[in-house]
N, C-alpha and C positions, 0 to 999 in steps of 0.2 A: 473664477470659481470652478472647481473640478467636479466632474460628474461621477457618481458612484455606480452607474449602470454597468452590468456585466454582459449585456447583449451588444454585439457589434452594431455600430450606428447604422450601417447600411442595411441591416436586416429589419429595422423597426417597422418600416412601412409594410413589409411583407408579413410580419408577425401580426400587426394590427388587423390586417385583413382576415386573419384566421381566428381572431379572438372568439367570435360567435360560434365557430365550429368547435373550438376546444373547450368552450365553457361548459358544454354538456347540456343534456335535457334539463329544462326547468330554469335556465339562467334568466329568461325573460321575466321571471317572477321574483327576481332577487330582492327588489325593494317593496314587494307587496307583503301583506300580513302572512304569518305562518299558517298554512292550511291545516285543517283538522287531520288527525292521525286515525287511521282505521287499523284495528288488529283483527287478524283472521278469527273467525268464529268456530262454532261447533262443526264436527264432521257430520255431513248429511248424506254422504254416499261413498262407497268403496268399491274399487274394481281391481282385481289382480289379473295381470296380463304377462305371465312369465316373469322376467326380471324387471318389469315395469309395473308400478302400482299407482293407481289414481285415487285421490282423496278429494271429495267435493266438500266445500264449506260454504253453503249458500251459493252466491254467484261466483265465488272464487274457487279455483281448483289448484291442488298441488299434485305434483308428479314426482315419484321416486324411481330412479333408474340405476340399477347396479352395473358397474363397469368391470369390477374384479371382486375378489373375495374381501378386499379391504377398501375399495373405492366405490363411491356412489354419488349420484347427482340428485339434488332437490331443486325443483322449479316450482314457482308459484305465479299464477296469472290472476290478478285481482278480479278481472272481468271474465275469467274462464277461457280466454283466448291466448294461447302460447305464442311467443315470438322468440326468435333466435338471431339477433342482429349479427353476432360474431360468426355464425354458421360453422364452417369447417376451417376458418382462418387460424384459430389458435389450437383447438383440440384436434389431435391426430386420431386416425382410426385405431381402435383398441382391440380388435379381434372379438372372439366369441365371449359373451357375458357369462358370469358364473351361474352355477345352480343356486337357486334361492328357494326359500319356503316362507310361509306366513301363517300366523295364528291370530285369531281374534280372542281377546279377553274382555272382561266387562268394561274396562276403562280405556282400552287401547288396542291397536293392532301392532303386531311384532313382525317385522320384515327382516329376514335373516339370511346370512351366508354361513359357511363353516367357521368364520372368524369373528363376525360382528352381528349385532342385532340393533336395528333402528326401531325405536318405539315411537309410534304416532298416537299420542293421547287424543281422545275423542272430544272432550269438552273442557276448554276449547282445543282446537288442533294445536298441538305442541310436540316438538320432536326431542328425542333424547337418544344418545348413542351409547351402547355398551359393548364390551368385548364378549367373546364366547363364554368366558368364566363368570360373567355377570358384573364385572367391574365397570364403573362409570367412566366414560371418556369425556362427553360433554352433555349439557342439558340446557335447553332454552328456558330462560327465566320467564318469558312470556312468548306468545305466538308471533309469527312473522307479521310485520306491520308496514303500512305504506301511507304516504300523503301525496300531495301534488308534486313533490320534488324527488322523493327517494323511497326506496324500500329498505327495511332494516331488520336485521336479526339481532336478538338480544339473548346473550348466553350468561349463565351463572359463572362467576369467576372462582376458580379454586383458591384455597388459602395461600398456597405457595406457587400458583401457576404463573409461568413466565411466557412472554410472547415475542416473536421475532418475525422478520420478513418485511413485506410491502415494498420490495425492490430496493433501489438505491436511495437511501435516506441520508442526505448529507449531514455529517457530524454525529451520526448515531446508527444503530442497527446491529452492532456486534455485541451489545449488551441489551438487557431486556427492555421491551416497550411497555412493560407493566406500569399502569398509572399514567401513560402518555396517550396522546391522540396523534395519529399519523395520517397524512393525506396521500392519496394515490391518484396521480393524474399529471398532465402536462402543465408545468408552471414556469419553465424557462428561468428558474432560479438556480444559478450555479453556486450559490453561497451556502454557508452553514445554515441548516434549516430547510434548504430547498429539497426537492425530491425529483430530480431527473431520473429517467429510466425506471419509472415506477412499475410495480408488478402487483396486480390485485390478488395476492396470495399471502397468507400468513400461516405460521405454525406455532404450536403450543407445546410447552414442556410436558403437558399431559398426554402427549403421544398422538396428536392429530394435526392436520392442516386443512385449510379452507382456500379454495380458488374460486373467486367470483368470475364467472364466464361472461365477460362484458367488456365493452369499450368505454363505458361510462366512468366518470371519476368516482372514487370511493373515499370514505372516511372511516377509519377504524379507531374507536375509542376503547382502549384496554383498561377501562375503569371497572367499577363494580356496581352493576353488571357490565359486561362487555357489550358494546353496541357497534355493529358493523353495517354500514349503509352504502348503497350505490345510487347515483342520481339517475334513476330510471323507474318506470312503472311496471316492473317485473322483478322477480327474484330468480337467480340462476346461480347455483354454487355446487362445486364438486368438493367432496370430503374424503380425506385420506386418514386411515387409522394405521399407525405404524409402531414399531418397537422403539423408535427414537427419532431424533431430528433427521439423521441421515436417511433413514428408511422413508420418512415422509417426503423429503426432498426427492428421493428416487421415484416415489409414486407420482408426485406432481410432474416431474420431468418425463416420466413415461407417458403421461397424458398430453403434455404440451410440447414435448420434444427434448431429447437429451442435448446438452451442449455440443457444439461442433468441435472437431479437432483442427486447430489451426495448423498451417504450414510452419515448419521450423523457423523460417525467416520472420514469420509473424510474431514469434516469441522473442525475437531480438528487438532492440530498440528501433523505432522508426523516426523519421525526420520529416517535418512539413514546413513549407514556405510557398510564397508566390514568387515566381521568377519572371513572368511575362507582364510588363507594365505594372510594376509594383509601386504604388503611390508612396509607401513608407520607405522604400529602399532605392528609389530612382529607377531609371530605365534598365531593364535586364531582359535576357532571352531565356527560353526554357532550357536550352543547352547549358546555361550557366549553372544549373543544378549539378552538373558533373564536376565543377570546381569544388563545390561543397563536399560531394562524395569523395573527391581526392583528399580533402582535408581529413576525413575519417581514416582513409588508408594511410596517409602520411603520418598521422598521429597514432597509428596502430590501435585504432578504436573500432569496436564492432558497430555495425549498423546494418539492419536487415532490409529496409525499404525507405523510399522517399516519396512523399506527396509533392508534386511540383507545381500545383496550381491552387494552393490553399490560401485564398484571399478573395475578397469581394471584387467582382469584375475581372478576375484573373483567368485568362484562358490558357491555352498551350499551343505550341507549334513543334514541329520536328519530333513528333511523339515516338515514332519507331526508332529514330536515331538516339533519342534520350534514353529510351528503354534499353537499347543495346549497350549504350555506354554505362548505364547503371549495372547491368548484368555483368559486364566485363570487370566491374569493381566489386562484384559479389553482393549486389543489392537488387531489389525489385522495384518496379514503378507503381506508384499509387496516384489516384486522382480524387479530387473532391467533387462531389456532385452538386455544385451550386445550381447548375442548369438542368437537373434531373438526370435520368439514366437512359435516355433515348438512344444515346450513341455508344452505349457500353459494349455492344458487339464489336464495333470497329476498334474501340479503344483497347479491348482485351486482345484482339488479334494483333494490335500494334505493340502489346507487351504489358498492359495494365494488369496488376495482380492484387491490388488493394483498392477498395472503394470506401471513402469516408463520406457518410451521409449526414448532411446538416439538417437543421430543424424544419425547414418549410419548403423543400424543393422535391420531395419524393412522393407526394400523395396528399390526401385531405382527411381531416377527422382524426379521431384517436387511433385509428388503425394505420395511420400513414407510416409510422416508423417500422411496423411489422411488414407492411407491404414493400417498403423500400429495401429493408434488410433482405427479404426473401428474393426480390427481383434482382438486386445487385449481386447477391450471392449466386443466384442461378445464372446471371449474365456472365460471370467469370467462368463458371463451370461449363456452360453451354458452348463457350468459344475457346476453350483451352483444356489442357489436361490438369490444370491447377485446381486447388481447393478454393472454394469461395472464402473471402476474408473481408469483412466490413467493420467499420467503426460507426457508432451512432450515439448522440447525446440525449435523445428523448425516445425512450423505448417502451416496450410493453411485453406482456407475457408471450412467450414463443420466440422472442428475438434471441434467446440464448442458443437457439439451434443454428443461427446464421451470422452472429456477429459479436464484436466486443462492445461493451457499454462503457462510454467515456463520459466524465462528469462535467464537461462543458468548458467555457472560456473563463479561466480563473487567473488569480494574481500569484506572483511569487513572493509569499510572505511566510513567516513562521506560523501564523495562525492558520493559513491554508494547509500547511503540512499537518498541523495538529488535527484538524477535523476530518481530513481525508483518511486518516488511519482507520477509524471505525467505519467509515463509509464503505470501503471496498470489501473489508472482511464481512461486514453485515450483509452486503448484497448477496453473498454466497448462500445465505439462508433462504433466498428466493430462487435458487437454481441458476443464478447468474455466475457463470464460471470465470468470465474474463471481464473485469471492471478495472478502470484505471483513470488517471488524469495526466495532463501534460506535465512533464518535468519542469518544476518552477513556474507553472502557469504560462500564460501567453503575454500577460502584462507585467510590468515591473520586474521584480526579481533582483538577485544579487549573486555574486560568486558563492557565498556561503549557503544561502538558501537553495541554490541550484545543486550544490554538492550534497547537502544533507537530504534533499528530496530525491535525488537520483539514487542514493544509497539504498533506501528501503524499497523503492519501486523496482529494483532489480529482483526483489523477491515476490513481485506480482507476476502473473503469467505473461502480461503484455503491457507495453507502455510506449510513449512517443515523446519527442520534444518538438516544440513549435517555435518558429521564428517569424519575424516580420511585424509583430505587434508591440514588442518591447523596444526600448531605446537602442538595443543592439542585439545581434543574432545570438541564438541560444544553443548552438552546438556545444557538446561537452568539452571541446578543446579551446573555447573562446576566451576563457578567463585567465589563462597562463598558470604558472606554478604558484602554490602546490596543487591547485585545483585540477589541472589537466591530468596529473599523475593519479590523483585520488579517483577521479571519474573513470580513467582508463582501468584502474584496478577493479572497480566494481562492475564495470561493463564486462570485463573479462571473467570476473567471478560468475556472473550470470551465464556467460557462454559455457564455462566449465560445468555449471549446474544444469545445463539443458537436458541431459539424459534423465535426471531426477525430475525436473519440471515437466518434460515431455511425457514421462510415464504417468504423472498425475493428470496431464491433459487427456491422455487416453482413458485413464480411470474415470474421468468426468463423463466421457461418452457412454459409460456403462452405468454409473451410479447417479449422475446428475450433480455430484458434489464437487465443487471447484477446489483448487489447491489452496487458495487464500481463505483462511478459516478463522472465525472467532474462537477464543479459547473454549467457550461453552459447548461448541460442537464436538470437540475432542474430550472435554472434561465436564460432561453434563451434571455430574454429581458433586462438583466442586461449588460450594456456596458462593465463592468470590468470583467465579468465572462469568457470571451473569451481571456483575456489578461494575461500577466505575473503577474498581481496582484493576480490571483487565481491559479498560476501554481503549487505551492508547498503545496497544500491542496486538499481535495476531500470530497465528500459526501459518507457515508456508509449508504445506503438506503436514505430515504428522511429526516431522523431525526437527524443523527449525522454528524457534520462537523469536520473533522480530519485535524490537521495542524502539522505534525510531526516536531520534532526538528532534524535538519540535520547538526548541528555544535556542537562542543564541548563547549556548553554554557548552562547556566541555564536561559536564556532569549530567547524569540521568538518574532521577529518583523514581521510586514507585514502580519498579519492574516486578510484576507478580509472576512467580514461577510456581505452577501447580505441582501436584504430587509426582515424585520421581526424582531421578538424578539428572541434573542439567549441567552442561559443559560450556563454558565461555569459549566461543569459536576462536578467539584471538589468543587467549592466554592458556587455555586448557584447564583453568580453575573449575572445580566442581562445586555444585550447590545442591543441597537436598531440599526438595520442595515438600509441602507448600511453604514458601517463604517470599518475602518482599525484599528486593535488593535496592538499597539507596546508595547514593554517592558512587554510582558506577562511573568509572573513568572513561570518558568518550571524547578524546581529541577529534579534530575535524575528520580525520581519516578512519574513524572507528565507529561503525554502526553497532549498537548493542545487539548482539546476536548470540543465541544459545542453541545448542544441539541436545536433543533428548538422548540419554544413554540407551544403547541398543540400536542406534541408527546405523544403517549401512547405506551410504549415499553414492550412487553411480555418477561418474564425472568424466568429462572430456578434458584432459589437461592441456594447457598451453596453446589454446587456439584463439584466433581473432574472429573467425566465422565458422559456422558449421561446415562450410564448403572447404575449410582447410583439412578436414578429415580425409584420410586416404585408407587404402586397404591395409596398411601397416600401422595405423594409428592405435595407440593403446586405449584400453578402457580402464579407468581407475575406480577403485572403491575406497571411500573414506569411511572408516568403521570405528564406532565407539562402543566397544564390547561390554555387554552386561546381560547375563542370562541368555535366553534364546530369542532370536529375532530373525526377520527375513525381509527382503525387498524384492519385488519383481520388476525387472527392467523391461520396458517396451521399446521396440525399434521398428521403424519402417523406412521408406525412402525419403520421408520428410516433406515432400512437396506434391506428389500426385495423389489421386484418389484410389489407387490400387489397394490400399489397406482395407477399403470397404469390401473388397472381393477376397479378403483373407491373406493378402500379401503383407504379412508382418511377422515379427518374431518376439518371443518373450524368453527371458533368462532369469532364473531365480538365484539369489544369494541367501544362504542360511548361515547364521553365526550362532555358535554355542560357546558360551563363556561363563566363568563364575558369576554369580549374582553380586558378590562382594569379594575383594581380596584376591589372594594368590590362586593360581590354577592354570590349566592349559586352555587354549582357545583353538577352535576349529572353524575354518571358513570353507564352506562347500559351495562351489559355483556349479550350478546345473547346466545341462546342455541347452543350447539356444534352440527353442522349438519354433519351427515355422521358417518361412523364406520370403525374401523380397529382393528386388533388383538392387544390387550394390551391397548386399549383406556380406560381411567379412566371413570368410571361411576359416581363417586363422587370425588371431590377434594376440599381441602381448597384453599382459595385465599388470597393473600397478596397485598396490595396497598401502594405505596409511592406517595403521591400527593403533589407536590411542590407548596405550596400556598404562603408561606411567612407570613401568618396570620392565627392564630388559629381559627378553626370553633367553633360555639356555641355547635353544636351537629353533630353526624354522625349517619345516619339512614340506617338500612337494615332490612326490615320487623319489624320495631320498632326501638327504640333507642339502639345503641350499647353502651356498658359501656366504659366510659373514664378511661384510666389507668394512674397512677400517675408517672411512672418512666420507664426508659429503661429496668430495671430488671423485672418489672411487665409485661411489654409488651412481653419480651422474653418468659416468662413462661405461658402467657395466651393462651387459646384456641381461644378466640374471644375478640375483643375490639379494641380501638383506643387510640393513644397517639400522642400528638403534640410535636415533637422534635425541639425546637427552635434553638438548636445549630447545627443542621444538614443542611448544605448547604442553609442557609438563612431561614430555617423553613419548615419542612416536616411533613405532616399528615400521620402517619403510621397506617394501618388498617389490621386486621386479621379477617377472617371469619372461622366458623366451616365448615366442609366438606359440599359442596352443590352439588346437582345433575347437571351433565353437560348437560342433555337434557332439562333443564329449564332455562329460562332467569331470571336475577335478576338485581336490581338496587340499587346503593348506592347514598345517598344524603348527601352532606356536607353543612350544613347550616351556614350562616353568616361568610363566609370566603372570598376568593378572587381568582382572576387569579394569575398566576405565577408572583412573584415579590412583592406581598403583596397588602394590601388595598391602600396604597399610595406609589407606587414603587419609585417615585422620591425622597422620603425622606430617602431611604436606604443609609447608610454610606458605604464607601469603605475603606478597609484596604490595605496598601501596605508597602513595605520595601525598603529602599535604596539598591542600588547595592553594590556588593563587600564587604559585611560585613565579618569581620574575628574575630575569637576567638581562643585562644590557649588552647591546651589540658591541663587540670588540673589548668588553670589560670582563675581567674575571669575577665570577660570582659563585654562589653556593647553591647546590640543588640537594634537597633532602629526600631520602627514601626510607620508609619504615618496613622492617622485616618482622613479621609476627610468626612465632613458632606454633606448630600444631600441638598434638597430644604428646609429642616427644621432644626432647631437647634438640636444638639445632646447633651443630658444631661446624667450624671451619667455613663460615659464611663469607663468600666473596661477592661483593656487589659491583657490577659494572653498568655503564650506561651506553646505549646505542643512540647517538645524537646525529643531527643533520651534518651533511658534508661540510668540511671547513671548520667545524667546532673542535675544541680541545677539551679533554677530560683528564684530570689527575686522579689516578686510581685511589680508592680508599683502602685503609688497612683491613685485613681479614678479621672478622669478628670471631673470636675463639668459641664463644658459647652464648646461646640465647635460651634461657630456660623455657620449658614447655608452657605455652599459653601466654607468654610475655612478648613485648615488642621492643625492638632496639632500633633507634634512629641512626642512619648512616648518612654522613654529609660528604659530598664530592665537589671538588672545585671544577667549575665549568666555565669556559671562555667561548662565547659565540663568535662566529666569524664577524669581521668588521663590517661586512656588507650584509649581515643578516637582516632580513626584512622585518620591520616591526609587526607584531601580532603573535599569533599562536604558533608554537613549534612542538612537534611530536617527539617525545623522548621515550625510549623503552628501557625500563630498569630490569636487569637480569641478576638474579641471586642464585649462585651455585653453592650447595651446602650438603652436609650429611645429616641424616635423621633416620633412626631405627635401623642402622646398618646399611642404608642405601645412599648412593650419591644421587641427588635430585637437583633439578633446575626449576625455578619459578620465574615467570616474566610478567610484566605489567606495563601497558602503555599509559602515558599520561601527558598532559599538556603543560608547557611552561610558557609564560608570556615573555616575548622579546620586546624590551622597551626601547624606544628611540632615545637619542640624546636629549636630555631635558633642556629647556630654554635657558640661556645664560644672559639674556637681556630681554627688555620688553618685547612682547610678541603678540601679533594679532592671532586670535583664535582660528581664523580661517587659513592661516599660514602654517599651523602646526599639523603634525601627523594626527589623524583621528584613529584612535584604537578601535572605536566603535562608532557606527553611524547608522542608526535605525531611523526610519522616517515613515510618516503616515501615508504619503503618496509620492512616488518617485524618489529619487535621491535628494538628500539635503544638499544645498548648493553653497559653494564658497563665493562670497562677494557678489551674489545674485539672489533674487527672490526665488522661492520654490516654484519650479516650472511644471512641466508635464512629466512623463515617465522617463525622459532622457536626461543625461547629465548635461550641465551647462546650457539648459534651454530656458532658464529663468530670465528675469529682467532686472533693471536697476533697483536696488533696495530703496524703498521710500516709506517713511513714517511721518505722518502729520505734515505732509508737504515738503519734508526735508529729505534730500537724497544722500546716500552714503556710498563711499567707494569700497569700504571694507565691512565684512560682517558675514553672518550665516543666515541663509534663508531656508526655513524648515516648514514642515506641515505636521500638526499634531496627529498621533502621538510620536514624539521625536526624542532621541537621546544621542547626544554627541559626547564621546569620551576623549579627553586629552590627558597626556602624561606630563606632569610638572616636576616630578622627582623632588618635591620639597623646596624648589628654587624660587618660587613666586610668592608675592605677598598680597596682591589685590587683583580682583577681576572687575572690570567696568564695562558697561554696555548701555545702549538704549534699546528697550524691548517693546515690541508691539506687533499688531497685525498689519501687514503691508497694505498700503493705500490701494493697491491694485484690486483688492477684494471688495472695495466699495461698501464698506460697513458690515459685511458678513463676518462670521466667525466668533468663537468664544473660547478662550484658552487661559491657562495659567503657566507662568514660567517658574522654573526652580533651578537652583545651583546646589549640587551635592558634591561632597568630597570624602573619599575613603569611607563610604557607607553612611555618612551623616548629611542631613539636609541643613545647608547653611543659610539659604534664603529662598523664600517663596513669594511670588507676586500676588497681588489681589487678582480677582477675575478681570481679564482683559477682553474687550470686544473690538470689533472693527471700528467702532466709534470712539473708543477710549483714547485719552491722551497718551503720549509716549511715556513709558515707565523708566526712570533712570535706575541703573543697577550699579551698586558698588558693594562688593562682598570681600571680606577678609578671607583669603585662602592661604594664609601663612602656614607652611609646613605640609601642605596638602601634596600628595603624590598623584592621585587620580581625581580628576574633576569631571563631573557630568553636567552638561547643559541640557535641560529637559523642557519640552513644551508638551503640555497635557490638555486634551480636550476636557471641557467642564460641563457640557450640556448634552452629551450623548449624540451630537450631530457634528460630523467632521467637515461639514460644508464650509469652505472658506477659512479653515483653521491654519492660515499661513503665518506662523510665528517667526518674526525676525529678531535675531540678536545683532542689531546694527552696531558698528564700531566696537565689536567685542574684542577686548584687549586684556592681556595679563601683564602686570608689572613684576618684573623678575630681575634677578641679579646672579 
């Protein structure tokens, strides 16, 4: 029987010892009757003391303290004695308070700054916040209340008011909490619904935020009315009134600390494992980490840092030599703080630059994570010239100023990918600028889930991959092709985007707003942005919309694009929002990714590591021209703290283009303002300007030479080339090295905004779903070409196919009338050794429309089928096109084991053993290809004897989308179920095992003696 726990077994004893500490005040009364609730009474006394105001209500006393013109604090002591357990741990010094004034009216006191007025009603004491113009911000539905467990504020809820925040809330947070109850506290729940890295702060669409200044656990019920409570006998909250969510986050992080600026290597992927005495991997030494580092280099894959002792009971040796070896390979040394941080000074002097803080070894109580984060961060900075850089899985307010918040020990499954998407974007609403999870978790996983998970996590600020807990190591090069190439491409895409992402990291230090954003943060007036329509997507900065694939599919439905023009990053196709995109074609190597029109994205082209940059390296700008737009690039030395002393530079790019259609484009690059060690005094520039229409000329201090081919462009020092086949048409420009302290301008004459001179005439290429071809066998692939608002003429469709495949060109289509679709079929023969599974094909259509020659491209997936069986065959001997399983991998001729392959036992049902069969764990789906060659499927089905009576499942056989047979409910005590199913003519057969009681404990479903009769 397999355990569902997500906490590493070795930690349980330590965690149990902390339960009383983490449970919070009042836990001892958990099973007693609910105590009576007291609500604050009438005001019996008032005292004004500058920016601090005292209101007595019998034995209770409230205190209002103004911090700024829009920030203030309300405290309540039920017994009249104020306490401040957090002290100065979380809240930073704020400087001089604002000028305030007060008035007494018949029913209330009014406490005001130039921006807000807090009303304190007298009978009973009740608070209400209004802006200077008199508009309501929030109002208490009743006065503050308390009982033996908690203090509670009750607020009236606005008719359309939405709520966000509470830190990292697994599976939610990027859409509204309205109508939901969220918990804030340490729970060690890394699953969907857990809340690691909680933050006692929330914000409202009404333009305010609330921070409970406490270490006690909180509960926020965003019902009607809203009730927010903390488990303590005091009330202490700061309030922020802002112009919107970004402003409120900025005020909150001004109070509790702006996010830190990571070193550049911290924004590259990291790698973690135990190398000394690893129980899961056998005897190894710390220096063996260098062999793994060599693997990244040999596979041309980025990697910024390595934790070399990440495992229970794992120490280290040869630390300085290991650190030097990693640095020689372009990486930095990290250590896990299993045993605390007492040795951090010596470790940092030996080369440590990353500190990963785990749950129970850095302090006590709710403040432990903040203490550990600050101390480890300071330990790195006190003993080197590096920036502090930490990771933590259970955090609190203030930790954003010293570390990355990571969501804990998780599994590599499609469902984990799904619920992590809203988790990290939602955490940004609480001022957490860097949140992430291990690529494909630390348990389980597969080549596909790893690749899909890595894709979208390259658009987070930080991420890491962890080995040693799954059946095999999880470096991005471990799975072979095509996965290694795809993973490399995305790792390098992140490297190229580091100037963009690093500029947002710097912005976060000023605004408190992280790069990874829910759509509602950028589109607060969009009624769908706060709903489930946008739940499984996010913004990476203002320019990229990322919609990860979270199912085993090559299609993505339900991609919501808000108002504006959006460009498919891979094809150049434009969409006008608001719209929902269904049936988006997403082969395994394609992350659904959209760029907002007007974007100007700075990039470092062609690098594996930021350290590959030299004084001669180019800066590239990827531009999607529409109207007026700008982007400010931030640069510093990337690793030291000298930027805090002003050693950095900024450079602004301004683009002026038509809003729609034809016209000229100007790109003005300003002078680089500021200085730092290693700053380029001169550098070449590259530009990719997505116009869709070729310009007449490109000018830079005169006319640049037009180049005639991709090869000529690659070798030229300066010039431009219009690549009509690249993503709908891209103008590519190179300059000779230019001084960075002088501005310059490019002008593209006679071109257009993104989408082309006549964007509506662009044709669209698509492909029907579920196309199949056989290895070494000629087949047919269909492509659909849909004309836009003008007729398409002379349409030639070609296919870019994997190496070794053959394609017979199709005839040119003379004419496709406007608004109609023409299907083109091409003969395709895959290589004889083509691996069964998914293959990426790119359809290219070259055509004329509205007087222009255009090119449209589209990626899609075709299924490569294995040779179908020609004689009777065991199901366990066939190629499995699909193999999903509830725990670990499904096994061939063994029972389901643990997380590793071939770690099961002999198949046994009702005392009978079987040599052949499939051992799975609900929910399971095994797909095989029969090609219509088989007539009957037979098997003995049941729950394996090794489960000792546990489990409850149902078996089913499906073929080509139809259910052919379903078993009755089967338990661990049921008799073996004989299976005989007619599969005559079936091409694809699925053998499924499904949980039937909501508990997957012991759901080991065996297809014993599973056999197909074929001819």
